N, CA, C and O atoms as CSV, one atom per row, in Angstrom:
chain,resi,resn,atom,element,x,y,z
A,1,MET,N,N,243.027,146.471,129.602
A,1,MET,CA,C,243.044,146.748,131.030
A,1,MET,C,C,243.439,148.216,131.207
A,1,MET,O,O,244.418,148.670,130.614
A,2,THR,N,N,242.697,148.942,132.005
A,2,THR,CA,C,242.981,150.352,132.215
A,2,THR,C,C,243.953,150.548,133.373
A,2,THR,O,O,244.108,149.673,134.225
A,3,LEU,N,N,244.596,151.694,133.391
A,3,LEU,CA,C,245.556,151.967,134.457
A,3,LEU,C,C,244.894,152.030,135.837
A,3,LEU,O,O,245.439,151.465,136.784
A,4,PRO,N,N,243.734,152.698,135.992
A,4,PRO,CA,C,243.102,152.670,137.317
A,4,PRO,C,C,242.733,151.253,137.766
A,4,PRO,O,O,242.822,150.943,138.955
A,5,LEU,N,N,242.329,150.406,136.849
A,5,LEU,CA,C,242.017,149.019,137.203
A,5,LEU,C,C,243.279,148.289,137.659
A,5,LEU,O,O,243.240,147.528,138.626
A,6,LEU,N,N,244.389,148.515,136.973
A,6,LEU,CA,C,245.643,147.888,137.386
A,6,LEU,C,C,246.053,148.337,138.789
A,6,LEU,O,O,246.510,147.521,139.590
A,7,VAL,N,N,245.893,149.614,139.089
A,7,VAL,CA,C,246.251,150.115,140.411
A,7,VAL,C,C,245.294,149.564,141.470
A,7,VAL,O,O,245.715,149.259,142.586
A,8,LEU,N,N,244.022,149.437,141.131
A,8,LEU,CA,C,243.052,148.833,142.050
A,8,LEU,C,C,243.446,147.390,142.365
A,8,LEU,O,O,243.451,146.983,143.527
A,9,VAL,N,N,243.773,146.625,141.338
A,9,VAL,CA,C,244.185,145.236,141.537
A,9,VAL,C,C,245.483,145.178,142.347
A,9,VAL,O,O,245.637,144.313,143.210
A,10,ALA,N,N,246.403,146.084,142.076
A,10,ALA,CA,C,247.654,146.126,142.831
A,10,ALA,C,C,247.384,146.393,144.309
A,10,ALA,O,O,248.033,145.807,145.176
A,11,GLY,N,N,246.436,147.271,144.597
A,11,GLY,CA,C,246.078,147.530,145.991
A,11,GLY,C,C,245.521,146.293,146.673
A,11,GLY,O,O,245.838,146.022,147.832
A,12,LEU,N,N,244.698,145.547,145.963
A,12,LEU,CA,C,244.154,144.305,146.528
A,12,LEU,C,C,245.249,143.258,146.707
A,12,LEU,O,O,245.253,142.517,147.690
A,13,MET,N,N,246.177,143.201,145.755
A,13,MET,CA,C,247.307,142.272,145.886
A,13,MET,C,C,248.140,142.632,147.114
A,13,MET,O,O,248.562,141.751,147.863
A,14,GLY,N,N,248.374,143.920,147.319
A,14,GLY,CA,C,249.140,144.352,148.481
A,14,GLY,C,C,248.447,143.990,149.787
A,14,GLY,O,O,249.088,143.521,150.727
A,15,ALA,N,N,247.137,144.209,149.842
A,15,ALA,CA,C,246.377,143.859,151.049
A,15,ALA,C,C,246.428,142.362,151.304
A,15,ALA,O,O,246.607,141.930,152.443
A,16,ALA,N,N,246.271,141.570,150.253
A,16,ALA,CA,C,246.339,140.117,150.407
A,16,ALA,C,C,247.737,139.683,150.833
A,16,ALA,O,O,247.886,138.740,151.611
A,17,GLY,N,N,248.754,140.362,150.330
A,17,GLY,CA,C,250.119,140.045,150.719
A,17,GLY,C,C,250.366,140.298,152.194
A,17,GLY,O,O,251.026,139.497,152.856
A,18,VAL,N,N,249.847,141.400,152.719
A,18,VAL,CA,C,249.998,141.686,154.148
A,18,VAL,C,C,249.245,140.641,154.974
A,18,VAL,O,O,249.744,140.170,155.996
A,19,ALA,N,N,248.047,140.287,154.523
A,19,ALA,CA,C,247.269,139.276,155.248
A,19,ALA,C,C,247.985,137.930,155.256
A,19,ALA,O,O,248.022,137.252,156.283
A,20,LEU,N,N,248.554,137.540,154.114
A,20,LEU,CA,C,249.286,136.276,154.075
A,20,LEU,C,C,250.560,136.331,154.909
A,20,LEU,O,O,250.947,135.328,155.510
A,21,ALA,N,N,251.213,137.480,154.955
A,21,ALA,CA,C,252.400,137.612,155.795
A,21,ALA,C,C,252.034,137.440,157.265
A,21,ALA,O,O,252.768,136.805,158.022
A,22,ALA,N,N,250.898,138.008,157.667
A,22,ALA,CA,C,250.437,137.836,159.046
A,22,ALA,C,C,250.107,136.372,159.329
A,22,ALA,O,O,250.450,135.844,160.387
A,23,ALA,N,N,249.444,135.726,158.381
A,23,ALA,CA,C,249.117,134.306,158.556
A,23,ALA,C,C,250.390,133.464,158.622
A,23,ALA,O,O,250.467,132.506,159.392
A,24,ALA,N,N,251.371,133.818,157.824
A,24,ALA,CA,C,252.639,133.076,157.833
A,24,ALA,C,C,253.347,133.223,159.172
A,24,ALA,O,O,253.981,132.286,159.655
A,25,ALA,N,N,253.236,134.387,159.758
A,25,ALA,CA,C,253.937,134.627,161.020
A,25,ALA,C,C,253.187,134.085,162.230
A,25,ALA,O,O,253.812,133.667,163.205
A,26,HIS,N,N,251.862,134.086,162.183
A,26,HIS,CA,C,251.089,133.773,163.380
A,26,HIS,C,C,250.254,132.501,163.297
A,26,HIS,O,O,250.210,131.719,164.246
A,27,ALA,N,N,249.599,132.299,162.172
A,27,ALA,CA,C,248.638,131.189,162.093
A,27,ALA,C,C,249.245,129.910,161.529
A,27,ALA,O,O,248.948,128.818,162.013
A,28,MET,N,N,250.081,130.034,160.524
A,28,MET,CA,C,250.584,128.846,159.829
A,28,MET,C,C,252.067,128.976,159.496
A,28,MET,O,O,252.431,128.935,158.321
A,29,PRO,N,N,252.932,129.132,160.498
A,29,PRO,CA,C,254.360,129.215,160.193
A,29,PRO,C,C,254.845,127.941,159.492
A,29,PRO,O,O,254.441,126.828,159.829
A,30,GLY,N,N,255.717,128.141,158.514
A,30,GLY,CA,C,256.289,126.994,157.809
A,30,GLY,C,C,255.429,126.434,156.695
A,30,GLY,O,O,255.807,125.440,156.074
A,31,ALA,N,N,254.282,127.042,156.422
A,31,ALA,CA,C,253.396,126.536,155.373
A,31,ALA,C,C,253.704,127.123,154.005
A,31,ALA,O,O,253.029,126.793,153.030
A,32,GLY,N,N,254.703,127.981,153.913
A,32,GLY,CA,C,255.055,128.592,152.630
A,32,GLY,C,C,254.317,129.881,152.336
A,32,GLY,O,O,254.494,130.471,151.270
A,33,LEU,N,N,253.494,130.322,153.268
A,33,LEU,CA,C,252.712,131.532,153.021
A,33,LEU,C,C,253.582,132.781,152.922
A,33,LEU,O,O,253.186,133.768,152.303
A,34,ASP,N,N,254.764,132.739,153.529
A,34,ASP,CA,C,255.651,133.897,153.424
A,34,ASP,C,C,256.066,134.135,151.975
A,34,ASP,O,O,256.142,135.284,151.538
A,35,SER,N,N,256.333,133.076,151.230
A,35,SER,CA,C,256.678,133.218,149.806
A,35,SER,C,C,255.516,133.808,149.022
A,35,SER,O,O,255.708,134.685,148.179
A,36,ALA,N,N,254.320,133.329,149.298
A,36,ALA,CA,C,253.132,133.860,148.626
A,36,ALA,C,C,252.949,135.334,148.956
A,36,ALA,O,O,252.610,136.133,148.082
A,37,ALA,N,N,253.172,135.696,150.221
A,37,ALA,CA,C,253.026,137.091,150.644
A,37,ALA,C,C,254.033,137.986,149.928
A,37,ALA,O,O,253.675,139.049,149.421
A,38,TYR,N,N,255.291,137.557,149.889
A,38,TYR,CA,C,256.328,138.374,149.258
A,38,TYR,C,C,256.036,138.590,147.777
A,38,TYR,O,O,256.174,139.701,147.267
A,39,ILE,N,N,255.634,137.531,147.097
A,39,ILE,CA,C,255.328,137.666,145.674
A,39,ILE,C,C,254.217,138.693,145.464
A,39,ILE,O,O,254.326,139.560,144.596
A,40,LEU,N,N,253.150,138.597,146.258
A,40,LEU,CA,C,252.050,139.554,146.112
A,40,LEU,C,C,252.508,140.976,146.427
A,40,LEU,O,O,252.193,141.906,145.685
A,41,LEU,N,N,253.245,141.149,147.518
A,41,LEU,CA,C,253.670,142.495,147.907
A,41,LEU,C,C,254.618,143.110,146.878
A,41,LEU,O,O,254.435,144.259,146.475
A,42,PHE,N,N,255.621,142.356,146.457
A,42,PHE,CA,C,256.579,142.901,145.496
A,42,PHE,C,C,255.907,143.223,144.162
A,42,PHE,O,O,256.182,144.257,143.552
A,43,HIS,N,N,255.032,142.339,143.720
A,43,HIS,CA,C,254.407,142.560,142.423
A,43,HIS,C,C,253.296,143.603,142.481
A,43,HIS,O,O,252.987,144.218,141.461
A,44,ALA,N,N,252.691,143.817,143.638
A,44,ALA,CA,C,251.743,144.928,143.791
A,44,ALA,C,C,252.479,146.246,143.569
A,44,ALA,O,O,251.992,147.127,142.861
A,45,ALA,N,N,253.654,146.372,144.178
A,45,ALA,CA,C,254.453,147.584,143.980
A,45,ALA,C,C,254.907,147.713,142.526
A,45,ALA,O,O,254.907,148.808,141.964
A,46,ALA,N,N,255.290,146.596,141.926
A,46,ALA,CA,C,255.749,146.621,140.534
A,46,ALA,C,C,254.630,147.010,139.576
A,46,ALA,O,O,254.859,147.770,138.636
A,47,VAL,N,N,253.441,146.505,139.800
A,47,VAL,CA,C,252.310,146.849,138.931
A,47,VAL,C,C,251.973,148.327,139.074
A,47,VAL,O,O,251.679,148.999,138.085
A,48,THR,N,N,252.015,148.835,140.304
A,48,THR,CA,C,251.762,150.263,140.520
A,48,THR,C,C,252.818,151.105,139.805
A,48,THR,O,O,252.486,152.085,139.139
A,49,ALA,N,N,254.071,150.728,139.941
A,49,ALA,CA,C,255.148,151.452,139.260
A,49,ALA,C,C,255.029,151.324,137.744
A,49,ALA,O,O,255.282,152.281,137.012
A,50,GLY,N,N,254.649,150.153,137.286
A,50,GLY,CA,C,254.466,149.957,135.845
A,50,GLY,C,C,253.345,150.817,135.290
A,50,GLY,O,O,253.458,151.357,134.190
A,51,ALA,N,N,252.265,150.945,136.046
A,51,ALA,CA,C,251.166,151.816,135.613
A,51,ALA,C,C,251.644,153.271,135.526
A,51,ALA,O,O,251.279,154.000,134.604
A,52,ALA,N,N,252.461,153.677,136.493
A,52,ALA,CA,C,253.022,155.034,136.457
A,52,ALA,C,C,253.963,155.205,135.263
A,52,ALA,O,O,253.987,156.264,134.636
A,53,ALA,N,N,254.734,154.163,134.952
A,53,ALA,CA,C,255.638,154.221,133.801
A,53,ALA,C,C,254.853,154.342,132.501
A,53,ALA,O,O,255.257,155.070,131.594
A,54,ILE,N,N,253.740,153.636,132.411
A,54,ILE,CA,C,252.886,153.757,131.224
A,54,ILE,C,C,252.328,155.173,131.130
A,54,ILE,O,O,252.375,155.793,130.068
A,55,ALA,N,N,251.804,155.682,132.237
A,55,ALA,CA,C,251.185,157.012,132.248
A,55,ALA,C,C,252.184,158.104,131.878
A,55,ALA,O,O,251.815,159.106,131.266
A,56,SER,N,N,253.439,157.910,132.248
A,56,SER,CA,C,254.437,158.937,131.956
A,56,SER,C,C,255.150,158.720,130.619
A,56,SER,O,O,256.021,159.505,130.244
A,57,GLY,N,N,254.784,157.665,129.911
A,57,GLY,CA,C,255.351,157.432,128.590
A,57,GLY,C,C,256.731,156.804,128.590
A,57,GLY,O,O,257.442,156.887,127.588
A,58,LEU,N,N,257.127,156.181,129.680
A,58,LEU,CA,C,258.456,155.568,129.761
A,58,LEU,C,C,258.551,154.230,129.053
A,58,LEU,O,O,259.650,153.767,128.747
A,59,VAL,N,N,257.425,153.610,128.793
A,59,VAL,CA,C,257.390,152.286,128.160
A,59,VAL,C,C,256.376,152.304,127.028
A,59,VAL,O,O,255.484,153.151,126.983
A,60,TRP,N,N,256.532,151.348,126.113
A,60,TRP,CA,C,255.571,151.212,125.014
A,60,TRP,C,C,254.292,150.621,125.592
A,60,TRP,O,O,254.281,149.480,126.053
A,61,ARG,N,N,253.230,151.390,125.566
A,61,ARG,CA,C,251.990,151.067,126.261
A,61,ARG,C,C,251.413,149.688,125.938
A,61,ARG,O,O,251.108,148.947,126.873
A,62,PRO,N,N,251.245,149.298,124.667
A,62,PRO,CA,C,250.593,148.001,124.399
A,62,PRO,C,C,251.308,146.819,125.054
A,62,PRO,O,O,250.664,145.980,125.684
A,63,LEU,N,N,252.611,146.749,124.913
A,63,LEU,CA,C,253.347,145.630,125.486
A,63,LEU,C,C,253.428,145.751,127.009
A,63,LEU,O,O,253.378,144.743,127.714
A,64,ALA,N,N,253.551,146.964,127.510
A,64,ALA,CA,C,253.614,147.156,128.961
A,64,ALA,C,C,252.310,146.722,129.629
A,64,ALA,O,O,252.340,146.142,130.714
A,65,LEU,N,N,251.169,146.993,129.001
A,65,LEU,CA,C,249.894,146.539,129.556
A,65,LEU,C,C,249.831,145.015,129.618
A,65,LEU,O,O,249.357,144.447,130.602
A,66,VAL,N,N,250.309,144.361,128.572
A,66,VAL,CA,C,250.361,142.898,128.566
A,66,VAL,C,C,251.289,142.409,129.680
A,66,VAL,O,O,250.971,141.451,130.384
A,67,ALA,N,N,252.431,143.071,129.834
A,67,ALA,CA,C,253.386,142.681,130.868
A,67,ALA,C,C,252.778,142.824,132.260
A,67,ALA,O,O,252.924,141.927,133.091
A,68,LEU,N,N,252.107,143.925,132.520
A,68,LEU,CA,C,251.511,144.126,133.844
A,68,LEU,C,C,250.390,143.127,134.095
A,68,LEU,O,O,250.243,142.624,135.209
A,69,ALA,N,N,249.606,142.838,133.073
A,69,ALA,CA,C,248.572,141.805,133.234
A,69,ALA,C,C,249.225,140.457,133.537
A,69,ALA,O,O,248.705,139.684,134.343
A,70,GLY,N,N,250.355,140.173,132.901
A,70,GLY,CA,C,251.081,138.938,133.174
A,70,GLY,C,C,251.617,138.886,134.594
A,70,GLY,O,O,251.599,137.829,135.225
A,71,LEU,N,N,252.095,140.019,135.104
A,71,LEU,CA,C,252.560,140.059,136.494
A,71,LEU,C,C,251.413,139.774,137.451
A,71,LEU,O,O,251.574,139.040,138.427
A,72,VAL,N,N,250.249,140.361,137.166
A,72,VAL,CA,C,249.083,140.144,138.033
A,72,VAL,C,C,248.662,138.684,138.008
A,72,VAL,O,O,248.523,138.061,139.061
A,73,VAL,N,N,248.458,138.135,136.823
A,73,VAL,CA,C,247.993,136.753,136.708
A,73,VAL,C,C,249.028,135.789,137.277
A,73,VAL,O,O,248.676,134.848,137.988
A,74,GLY,N,N,250.297,136.018,136.967
A,74,GLY,CA,C,251.348,135.145,137.487
A,74,GLY,C,C,251.427,135.168,139.002
A,74,GLY,O,O,251.543,134.119,139.635
A,75,ALA,N,N,251.364,136.367,139.595
A,75,ALA,CA,C,251.416,136.476,141.053
A,75,ALA,C,C,250.207,135.824,141.695
A,75,ALA,O,O,250.324,135.178,142.736
A,76,LEU,N,N,249.044,135.988,141.078
A,76,LEU,CA,C,247.842,135.370,141.637
A,76,LEU,C,C,247.879,133.853,141.530
A,76,LEU,O,O,247.460,133.158,142.456
A,77,LEU,N,N,248.368,133.336,140.425
A,77,LEU,CA,C,248.501,131.882,140.293
A,77,LEU,C,C,249.489,131.327,141.313
A,77,LEU,O,O,249.198,130.353,142.008
A,78,PHE,N,N,250.647,131.950,141.396
A,78,PHE,CA,C,251.681,131.476,142.311
A,78,PHE,C,C,251.202,131.549,143.758
A,78,PHE,O,O,251.201,130.547,144.473
A,79,SER,N,N,250.801,132.727,144.174
A,79,SER,CA,C,250.395,132.932,145.569
A,79,SER,C,C,249.099,132.211,145.897
A,79,SER,O,O,248.954,131.643,146.980
A,80,GLY,N,N,248.163,132.234,144.969
A,80,GLY,CA,C,246.885,131.548,145.197
A,80,GLY,C,C,247.063,130.057,145.369
A,80,GLY,O,O,246.411,129.444,146.216
A,81,ASP,N,N,247.940,129.465,144.574
A,81,ASP,CA,C,248.176,128.025,144.691
A,81,ASP,C,C,248.800,127.671,146.034
A,81,ASP,O,O,248.398,126.701,146.676
A,82,ILE,N,N,249.781,128.458,146.457
A,82,ILE,CA,C,250.419,128.205,147.755
A,82,ILE,C,C,249.413,128.387,148.890
A,82,ILE,O,O,249.344,127.559,149.799
A,83,ALA,N,N,248.637,129.462,148.840
A,83,ALA,CA,C,247.653,129.727,149.898
A,83,ALA,C,C,246.569,128.650,149.925
A,83,ALA,O,O,246.162,128.206,150.999
A,84,LEU,N,N,246.108,128.234,148.759
A,84,LEU,CA,C,245.071,127.195,148.717
A,84,LEU,C,C,245.591,125.881,149.287
A,84,LEU,O,O,244.870,125.182,149.999
A,85,ARG,N,N,246.838,125.545,148.978
A,85,ARG,CA,C,247.434,124.331,149.555
A,85,ARG,C,C,247.527,124.429,151.072
A,85,ARG,O,O,247.260,123.458,151.780
A,86,ALA,N,N,247.908,125.608,151.571
A,86,ALA,CA,C,248.061,125.777,153.018
A,86,ALA,C,C,246.711,125.743,153.735
A,86,ALA,O,O,246.585,125.113,154.785
A,87,PHE,N,N,245.720,126.404,153.185
A,87,PHE,CA,C,244.439,126.545,153.875
A,87,PHE,C,C,243.441,125.419,153.572
A,87,PHE,O,O,242.650,125.045,154.439
A,88,ALA,N,N,243.474,124.881,152.352
A,88,ALA,CA,C,242.470,123.893,151.957
A,88,ALA,C,C,243.044,122.524,151.635
A,88,ALA,O,O,242.294,121.556,151.507
A,89,GLY,N,N,244.371,122.425,151.501
A,89,GLY,CA,C,244.986,121.138,151.254
A,89,GLY,C,C,244.964,120.674,149.813
A,89,GLY,O,O,245.257,119.510,149.541
A,90,HIS,N,N,244.622,121.557,148.878
A,90,HIS,CA,C,244.684,121.170,147.460
A,90,HIS,C,C,245.155,122.349,146.624
A,90,HIS,O,O,245.304,123.461,147.131
A,91,ARG,N,N,245.385,122.103,145.352
A,91,ARG,CA,C,245.950,123.103,144.435
A,91,ARG,C,C,244.863,123.708,143.554
A,91,ARG,O,O,243.757,123.178,143.448
A,92,ILE,N,N,245.207,124.831,142.923
A,92,ILE,CA,C,244.318,125.413,141.911
A,92,ILE,C,C,244.221,124.433,140.747
A,92,ILE,O,O,243.125,124.065,140.324
A,93,PHE,N,N,245.374,124.015,140.235
A,93,PHE,CA,C,245.507,122.960,139.235
A,93,PHE,C,C,246.959,122.502,139.300
A,93,PHE,O,O,247.803,123.233,139.816
A,94,PRO,N,N,247.271,121.321,138.795
A,94,PRO,CA,C,248.664,120.860,138.851
A,94,PRO,C,C,249.599,121.867,138.162
A,94,PRO,O,O,249.306,122.352,137.069
A,95,MET,N,N,250.701,122.165,138.806
A,95,MET,CA,C,251.723,123.079,138.280
A,95,MET,C,C,251.276,124.547,138.234
A,95,MET,O,O,251.848,125.339,137.485
A,96,ALA,N,N,250.268,124.914,139.021
A,96,ALA,CA,C,249.801,126.307,139.010
A,96,ALA,C,C,250.888,127.265,139.504
A,96,ALA,O,O,251.120,128.303,138.884
A,97,ALA,N,N,251.555,126.932,140.609
A,97,ALA,CA,C,252.589,127.824,141.137
A,97,ALA,C,C,253.758,127.981,140.155
A,97,ALA,O,O,254.170,129.110,139.891
A,98,PRO,N,N,254.304,126.891,139.607
A,98,PRO,CA,C,255.386,127.077,138.635
A,98,PRO,C,C,254.928,127.804,137.362
A,98,PRO,O,O,255.696,128.553,136.759
A,99,THR,N,N,253.689,127.578,136.968
A,99,THR,CA,C,253.147,128.293,135.810
A,99,THR,C,C,253.102,129.785,136.104
A,99,THR,O,O,253.486,130.603,135.268
A,100,GLY,N,N,252.629,130.135,137.300
A,100,GLY,CA,C,252.594,131.537,137.693
A,100,GLY,C,C,253.991,132.139,137.745
A,100,GLY,O,O,254.195,133.269,137.302
A,101,GLY,N,N,254.947,131.399,138.278
A,101,GLY,CA,C,256.322,131.882,138.324
A,101,GLY,C,C,256.896,132.101,136.935
A,101,GLY,O,O,257.548,133.114,136.680
A,102,SER,N,N,256.658,131.163,136.046
A,102,SER,CA,C,257.141,131.308,134.667
A,102,SER,C,C,256.483,132.506,133.984
A,102,SER,O,O,257.138,133.243,133.247
A,103,LEU,N,N,255.205,132.694,134.230
A,103,LEU,CA,C,254.494,133.831,133.647
A,103,LEU,C,C,255.072,135.152,134.156
A,103,LEU,O,O,255.215,136.107,133.392
A,104,MET,N,N,255.405,135.203,135.449
A,104,MET,CA,C,256.011,136.429,135.986
A,104,MET,C,C,257.363,136.706,135.335
A,104,MET,O,O,257.670,137.856,135.021
A,105,ILE,N,N,258.170,135.675,135.130
A,105,ILE,CA,C,259.464,135.861,134.467
A,105,ILE,C,C,259.266,136.432,133.067
A,105,ILE,O,O,259.932,137.391,132.679
A,106,LEU,N,N,258.347,135.836,132.315
A,106,LEU,CA,C,258.067,136.328,130.961
A,106,LEU,C,C,257.521,137.746,130.978
A,106,LEU,O,O,257.843,138.549,130.102
A,107,ALA,N,N,256.701,138.055,131.966
A,107,ALA,CA,C,256.132,139.400,132.069
A,107,ALA,C,C,257.214,140.434,132.367
A,107,ALA,O,O,257.180,141.538,131.825
A,108,TRP,N,N,258.177,140.085,133.225
A,108,TRP,CA,C,259.279,141.004,133.503
A,108,TRP,C,C,260.095,141.250,132.231
A,108,TRP,O,O,260.511,142.377,131.963
A,109,ILE,N,N,260.319,140.195,131.454
A,109,ILE,CA,C,261.050,140.360,130.185
A,109,ILE,C,C,260.242,141.243,129.235
A,109,ILE,O,O,260.804,142.110,128.566
A,110,ALA,N,N,258.935,141.028,129.175
A,110,ALA,CA,C,258.082,141.852,128.317
A,110,ALA,C,C,258.128,143.320,128.743
A,110,ALA,O,O,258.131,144.212,127.895
A,111,LEU,N,N,258.162,143.571,130.042
A,111,LEU,CA,C,258.248,144.952,130.520
A,111,LEU,C,C,259.576,145.586,130.099
A,111,LEU,O,O,259.619,146.753,129.711
A,112,ALA,N,N,260.657,144.807,130.180
A,112,ALA,CA,C,261.959,145.311,129.729
A,112,ALA,C,C,261.944,145.608,128.229
A,112,ALA,O,O,262.503,146.611,127.785
A,113,VAL,N,N,261.309,144.740,127.458
A,113,VAL,CA,C,261.198,144.968,126.010
A,113,VAL,C,C,260.352,146.211,125.733
A,113,VAL,O,O,260.663,146.982,124.826
A,114,ALA,N,N,259.287,146.409,126.508
A,114,ALA,CA,C,258.447,147.605,126.339
A,114,ALA,C,C,259.250,148.877,126.581
A,114,ALA,O,O,259.034,149.884,125.907
A,115,ALA,N,N,260.172,148.838,127.534
A,115,ALA,CA,C,261.048,149.983,127.770
A,115,ALA,C,C,262.049,150.138,126.628
A,115,ALA,O,O,262.326,151.256,126.194
A,116,ALA,N,N,262.593,149.024,126.141
A,116,ALA,CA,C,263.554,149.077,125.033
A,116,ALA,C,C,262.906,149.646,123.762
A,116,ALA,O,O,263.514,150.450,123.056
A,117,VAL,N,N,261.678,149.224,123.483
A,117,VAL,CA,C,260.967,149.741,122.320
A,117,VAL,C,C,260.807,151.258,122.442
A,117,VAL,O,O,260.993,151.988,121.469
A,118,ARG,N,N,260.468,151.715,123.615
A,118,ARG,CA,C,260.306,153.157,123.844
A,118,ARG,C,C,261.638,153.890,123.637
A,118,ARG,O,O,261.672,154.984,123.073
A,119,LEU,N,N,262.724,153.278,124.096
A,119,LEU,CA,C,264.042,153.882,123.891
A,119,LEU,C,C,264.386,153.991,122.413
A,119,LEU,O,O,264.867,155.028,121.957
A,120,VAL,N,N,264.138,152.914,121.660
A,120,VAL,CA,C,264.472,152.881,120.239
A,120,VAL,C,C,263.616,153.867,119.462
A,120,VAL,O,O,264.088,154.478,118.504
A,121,ARG,N,N,262.380,154.024,119.859
A,121,ARG,CA,C,261.467,154.935,119.157
A,121,ARG,C,C,261.641,156.390,119.566
A,121,ARG,O,O,260.935,157.269,119.072
A,122,GLY,N,N,262.570,156.639,120.458
A,122,GLY,CA,C,262.828,158.022,120.842
A,122,GLY,C,C,262.444,158.327,122.275
A,122,GLY,O,O,261.576,159.159,122.538
A,123,GLY,N,N,263.097,157.649,123.190
A,123,GLY,CA,C,262.782,157.810,124.602
A,123,GLY,C,C,263.571,158.886,125.229
A,123,GLY,O,O,263.420,159.146,126.422
């Protein structure tokens, strides 16, 4: 995955997060869309920052790319499952939201390890 592609995806995640926040406030209050919106918005910013960290050499690139891909996939699974339940009444697959949440946790740990590796190798 290239850095411009990650930033492009982060921009789309941010736009979707704003749209879900609006839907949570106006169209479907109480449907859980606010949680989906926050996850997308926070992780859009994190992916953008992570891409900048890779570009500036602050993290070990191979693991950081995996971590950012994990943040994207995890956020999409989590938020997509909540949004699909709210709008269509069904899930992506059973346990999609918790799977996405677990993936995001692992991705954050991987990003921390990518920074630690960079520190050990001479950061």
